[in-house]
Residue, then its C-alpha position, 0 to 999 in steps of 0.5 A: m913653673k917649669m919651662n918645659s911645662l905646657k903652662f909655660k910653653i903655650p902662653l909663650f907661644i901664643v904671645i910670640f905668635a900674636f906679636f909676630s903675626v900682627a907685626i908681619t901683617g902690619i908690615f905687609t899691609q903697609r907695603i901693599a898699601s904703599e904699592g897700591i897707592q903708587q899704582k893707583t896714582l899712576d893709573k889716575n895720571l894716565l887717565i888724566s893724560e888721556m882725558i886731556g888728550n881727548e879734550i884737545s882732540t875735541y877742540l881741534e876737531d871742532a876748529k877743523v870742522t869750522v875751517e872746512t865749513a868756511s872752505n866749502f862756502s868759499s869754494q861755492s863762490f867760485g873764486d870770488i875774493d870778496n865772498i871768500k873774505y866776507e866768509i872767513f872774517r865772519i868766522y873769525d868774528n864769531f868763533p873764539y877758536f882762532s887767533l888768526i885767519f887768512y886766505m892764501n892763493d895757489k902761489a902761496d901768496m897771502v891775499f888777506s888776513k885778519p888781523s892784518n899785517d902789511h909787511v907780510k902781504k907780498k911775502s911768499y909762504m912756499d916754505r910752509s909745510y901746510y901749504w904743500d900738504v893742502m896742495n898735494t893731498e887736497k885735504t884739511t891739515i894741521s901744521p906743526l908748531l910754527i912762528s906766525s909771521v902775522l902775529e909773530r908768536p907760536h901757533f898751529i895752522i889749520a889749512s883747508p883747500v878752496r876749489n873753483y867750479s872745476r874742483e881745482t884747488i885755487g888756494l887755501i883758508g888758514a886759521g891759527i890755533p893760539l896756544y892760550n886756548i890749549q893752555e885753558i884746557i890744561d889749566k882746568t886740570q892743573e888747578r886740581f893736580n899737584g904735578r906738571i902737565t906738558i904738551i909736545d907736538r909731533q916734531g918734538s916742539i914744546v906746546i905747553d910747559p909750566d916753565i915756558k910762558n905762552n907769549s914767548d916768541k920762540i919755539v923750544s924743542m923738548k929735552n930728550q930725557d932718558f926714560t925707564i919703562n918696564e925696567k927698560s931704558t929709553n928716551l922721550e924721542s923714542v916714545l914720541k916715535d913709537k906713539r904708544n901710551v906708556v907709564g915710566h919714570y926718570i931721575e933728575d937732581n936725585k929725584t924720581y919723577y913718574s910720568a904718564i904719556t898719551f897721544v892726542p888722537g888725530v894730531e899725535w901730540m904727546v901729553i905728559v902728566e908727571q909727579e915727583e915720587g915724594t908727592m905721590l907717596a905723601e898719602a901713603s906716608e900718612i897711612e903708614k903712620k896711622l897703621s904703625a900706631l894701630m899695630v902697637v895697639v893691636v899687638i898689646i891687645a893680642v898679647i893680653i888676649g893670648l895670655i888669657l886664652a893660653f891659661s884657659i887652655t892649660k888649666p883644663i889640660g892639666k886636669l885631663v893629664k892627671n886623669v889620664r895618668n890614672l889609667s891602668v895598663g891597657i886601653k879602657e874607658l876613662d872614668f872621671t869622678e870630679g870636675q864635672n862642671d860647665s867650666i871644663n865641659e869640653v875636657t869632659e867631652l874629650s875624655k869621653a871621646f878617648s874612651e869611645m876611641s879606645i873601644i872603636l880602635n879595638n873593634n877596628i883591629k878585630e875587623l882588620e884581622s878578619s879583613f886580612k884573613e879574607q884577603n889571603r883567602l881571596q889571593q889563594y883563590l885567585n892563585n888557584i884559578l891562575k894555575s887551573v886556566a888552560n891558557g897562559i896569562i901574563v899581566f904587564n903594568n903601565k911601565g912594561d913590568i910583569t906583575i902576574v904570570n901563571r904556570e901555563t905561560e911557563q909551559i908555553t915559553g919554556y921559561s920558569l916563572k922566576e925567569i919570566k917575572e924578571f923580564s921587562l916587556e922589551e926583554f920578553i919580546d926579544r927572548l920570545d921573538i914575539t911582536i906584541g909591542e904595538i899591541f901593548i901600545d894600542v891597548i894602553d893608549k887607544g883602549n883597543v881589544f885584540n882577540d885571537v891574533e895568531l903569532t909565532i914565538k920561539n920558546k927557550c929551546k928556540e922551537e917555533i910555536s904557533i899561539s893566539v894572543s888576546a889583549s885588553r886593558v886592566l882597570d882599577d876601581k876608578q876605571q884608570v888604566i893600570g896595565v895590560v893582560f895578555l891571554l896566550k893560547d897554545l895552537r900546536e894541537r890545533k895546527i896538527m888537527e887543521r893539517e889532518l883536516a886539510r889532508d882529508d879535504r885534499i884526498k876528497t878533492l883528489g877524488r873529484l880531480s881524478a874523475s875530471i882528469i880522466h874525462d879530460i884525458g879520455n877525449p884527447l886520447a880518443g881523438m889521437g886514436n882516430l888520427i893514428e888510424i888516418l896515418k896508417d892509410n898510405t893514401n894521404d899526401q905528405e902535407t896531410k900527414d905533417e898536419i896530423l903529426e903536428f896536431l898529435e904533438n900539440e895534444v901530447e904536450d897539452l896532456n903532459n901539462l895537464v898531468i904535471s899540473f895534477l902532480d903539482f897539486t897531488y904532491e904534498s911536501k912540507l914547506n921549507k920556509v926561509p926569510t926571502n927578499i920578496e922584491k928580489l924574488l919578483d925581479l927573478i920571476l920577471n927575468l924568467l918571463d922576459s922572453e914571453m913578454e917581449q913577444k907581445d911588447i908588454i910593458v911592466k911597471k913595478s914600484s919599489l919598496e922603501t926598505p927591503i922586506l923579508a917574508n918567511i916563505d917557501r921560495r919555490a912554492i911562492k915563485q910558482a904561485i906568482i908565475n901562474i898569475l903573471k902568465n895569466a896576465i901575459h895571456a890576458v893583455d893585448k900586444k903592447g899591454v901593461i902589467y902593474i906590480s906594486f907593494n903595500q905593507k899592512n901591519n905584519n903582512l905584505e900585499i903583492i898587487i899584480e894588475d893588468n889592462g887585459k880583457g878582464i873576467k866576467e862578473e859571473d865567473l869571478d867566484r870560479v877563478f880558483f876552482p880546478f879546471y876553470t880557464q879562459k885559455r884554449q890550451g890551459t889546464g885550469l889548475g894554475l890558479f887553483i894551485t896558486y890559491n892552495i900555496i898562498k893558503e898554506h903560507n897563512g896568507s890570502i889571495v883576492v881577485e878584482s876584475e872588470f870585464g873589458k878593462g883588466t884584472k887585479f890579484i892581491i896576494s897577502i903573506p906574513i912578513k918579517e921586517q929586516 
């Protein structure tokens, strides 16, 4: 048998695998079992500690209730010593809780006790903490461990106040809790527990300890043993101070002891249940021995089964290899003429599967070739569509890389397809000076769809081109976002058409304005002619002539203003847009109008922008538009009126808000404020707001008026901006 043959390798592999699998499983099983038993033991010890604490708490609570009952009966005797003595002696004789019971007056003198001890009758017990606890709190208390002066051995005292008819504390009833009663509670558990159980009171005195006899006449303090809890070092004093149930261990005489510590409810005594590590793991050691023997048996069985299984596999595989070698060149259906029996039925099925697989593989190859051709056809079809679309199409993936771009994008931007495909999103924005970064984020993160957002870009030749941008998500078959598609539409031809239409509309408006202005000029001229005739009459005094001349001067000034306003409207100039600091422009305008506002003591309250804002505007036109609005506000407010000016940035637009507290505009007149010749001023031309409206529109902005008659008016101007 060759060592590189499967007949050798498979049996060897199965034997080695079986051996190591069983060995590793056995080792881990032993370790898990050991750790499980140890943890189970610790949990059990913690449960024992809690159970002992609850039993002691129940015992103390019953004793406490008994003493309080005696105290209440004694209080009802209103200080009758005989009744008090009868009551407490009755309790002592009938209840097994107490080793001593006594009555102490409010001066800490023991009046009587049972059993009695003559040498303590005249002794003052001012040094007893339970006396002061009762006198100060007037509540039942349990003392720390102390040496009884009557019995001359350690015990606890439960003390409860005795009151007179005025509810004043006139003394206390005390009852001694003997340690042997607590020891009896411990002994019930100790009989079934292979370990140590210790009780420590709240001051660190040992109450119960297997190494200390209960009839001792001394109080022994606990040893401040170093202790490890959750890999952190501490000591018993800290545990007693924290009063938390814990499980930990300490090392003494090279032995490790595991302790479960709980506290007795109500009195905060510490219950320690501990076992030496060897005792805890005795059960685990026994299980380990049994597992070791079982492992040896399992390994032997696994080796035998592995060998049998290995040979049962290699024998039919050898026959299959022999038949496969008979294949001619190419993939054909396998032909088996021998070995068609039940013992190798699976190998026969495997051979047939090879044959079927070869046929399926040939079919799949043909389908793959057909699918590849169809894919190429669809790709070519898509490319033809992209070339034929009249708008620019550009697709970014989630990382901001360009994946698809068409020829129209090349025409709009002036960059070649090769150059555009090398741009990242940031480079694309920077090269074209196009603000689509926020649109990209909104589409990716929020799923917003943008339609026909008008923007201005700079092509490769640095020419400004107006375009509209539409954007939406690109989703895959699983509806996952894989990118953003932008549709770029060249608006140059449309803008030319809009300007032509605006010019036609302007000509029509000029016709209407001409008719109106002829009417408005005709009336004053007729009046002026009449006044000139009066001047020719030499019979008029000088005062009358002066009044007529002043009137003629005012009429001429009004006609001049009307003609100038008309010329402002009819004069069509190309806007000279430059980046302009809006806030500085407002300050300049306010300085120009300062004298007019001072005449009426007008107060201007202007807010400031946090950061400077630049807007691409025709400085002269926007200045004139804002002056027209401010002059209306100055006319509308009374003396000492207020004009408010504020700013609000919304996306790529800046709002200039001008508000006054003047007389306002009637609701029925609001729709006509931007009409030519609408005015509320006696000497107004009615063209100011009309001209303002047209200036704002020429800047692709908007102007809105809000007013409440008698309260004031607000104009909101919105114009495109460019951040500095």
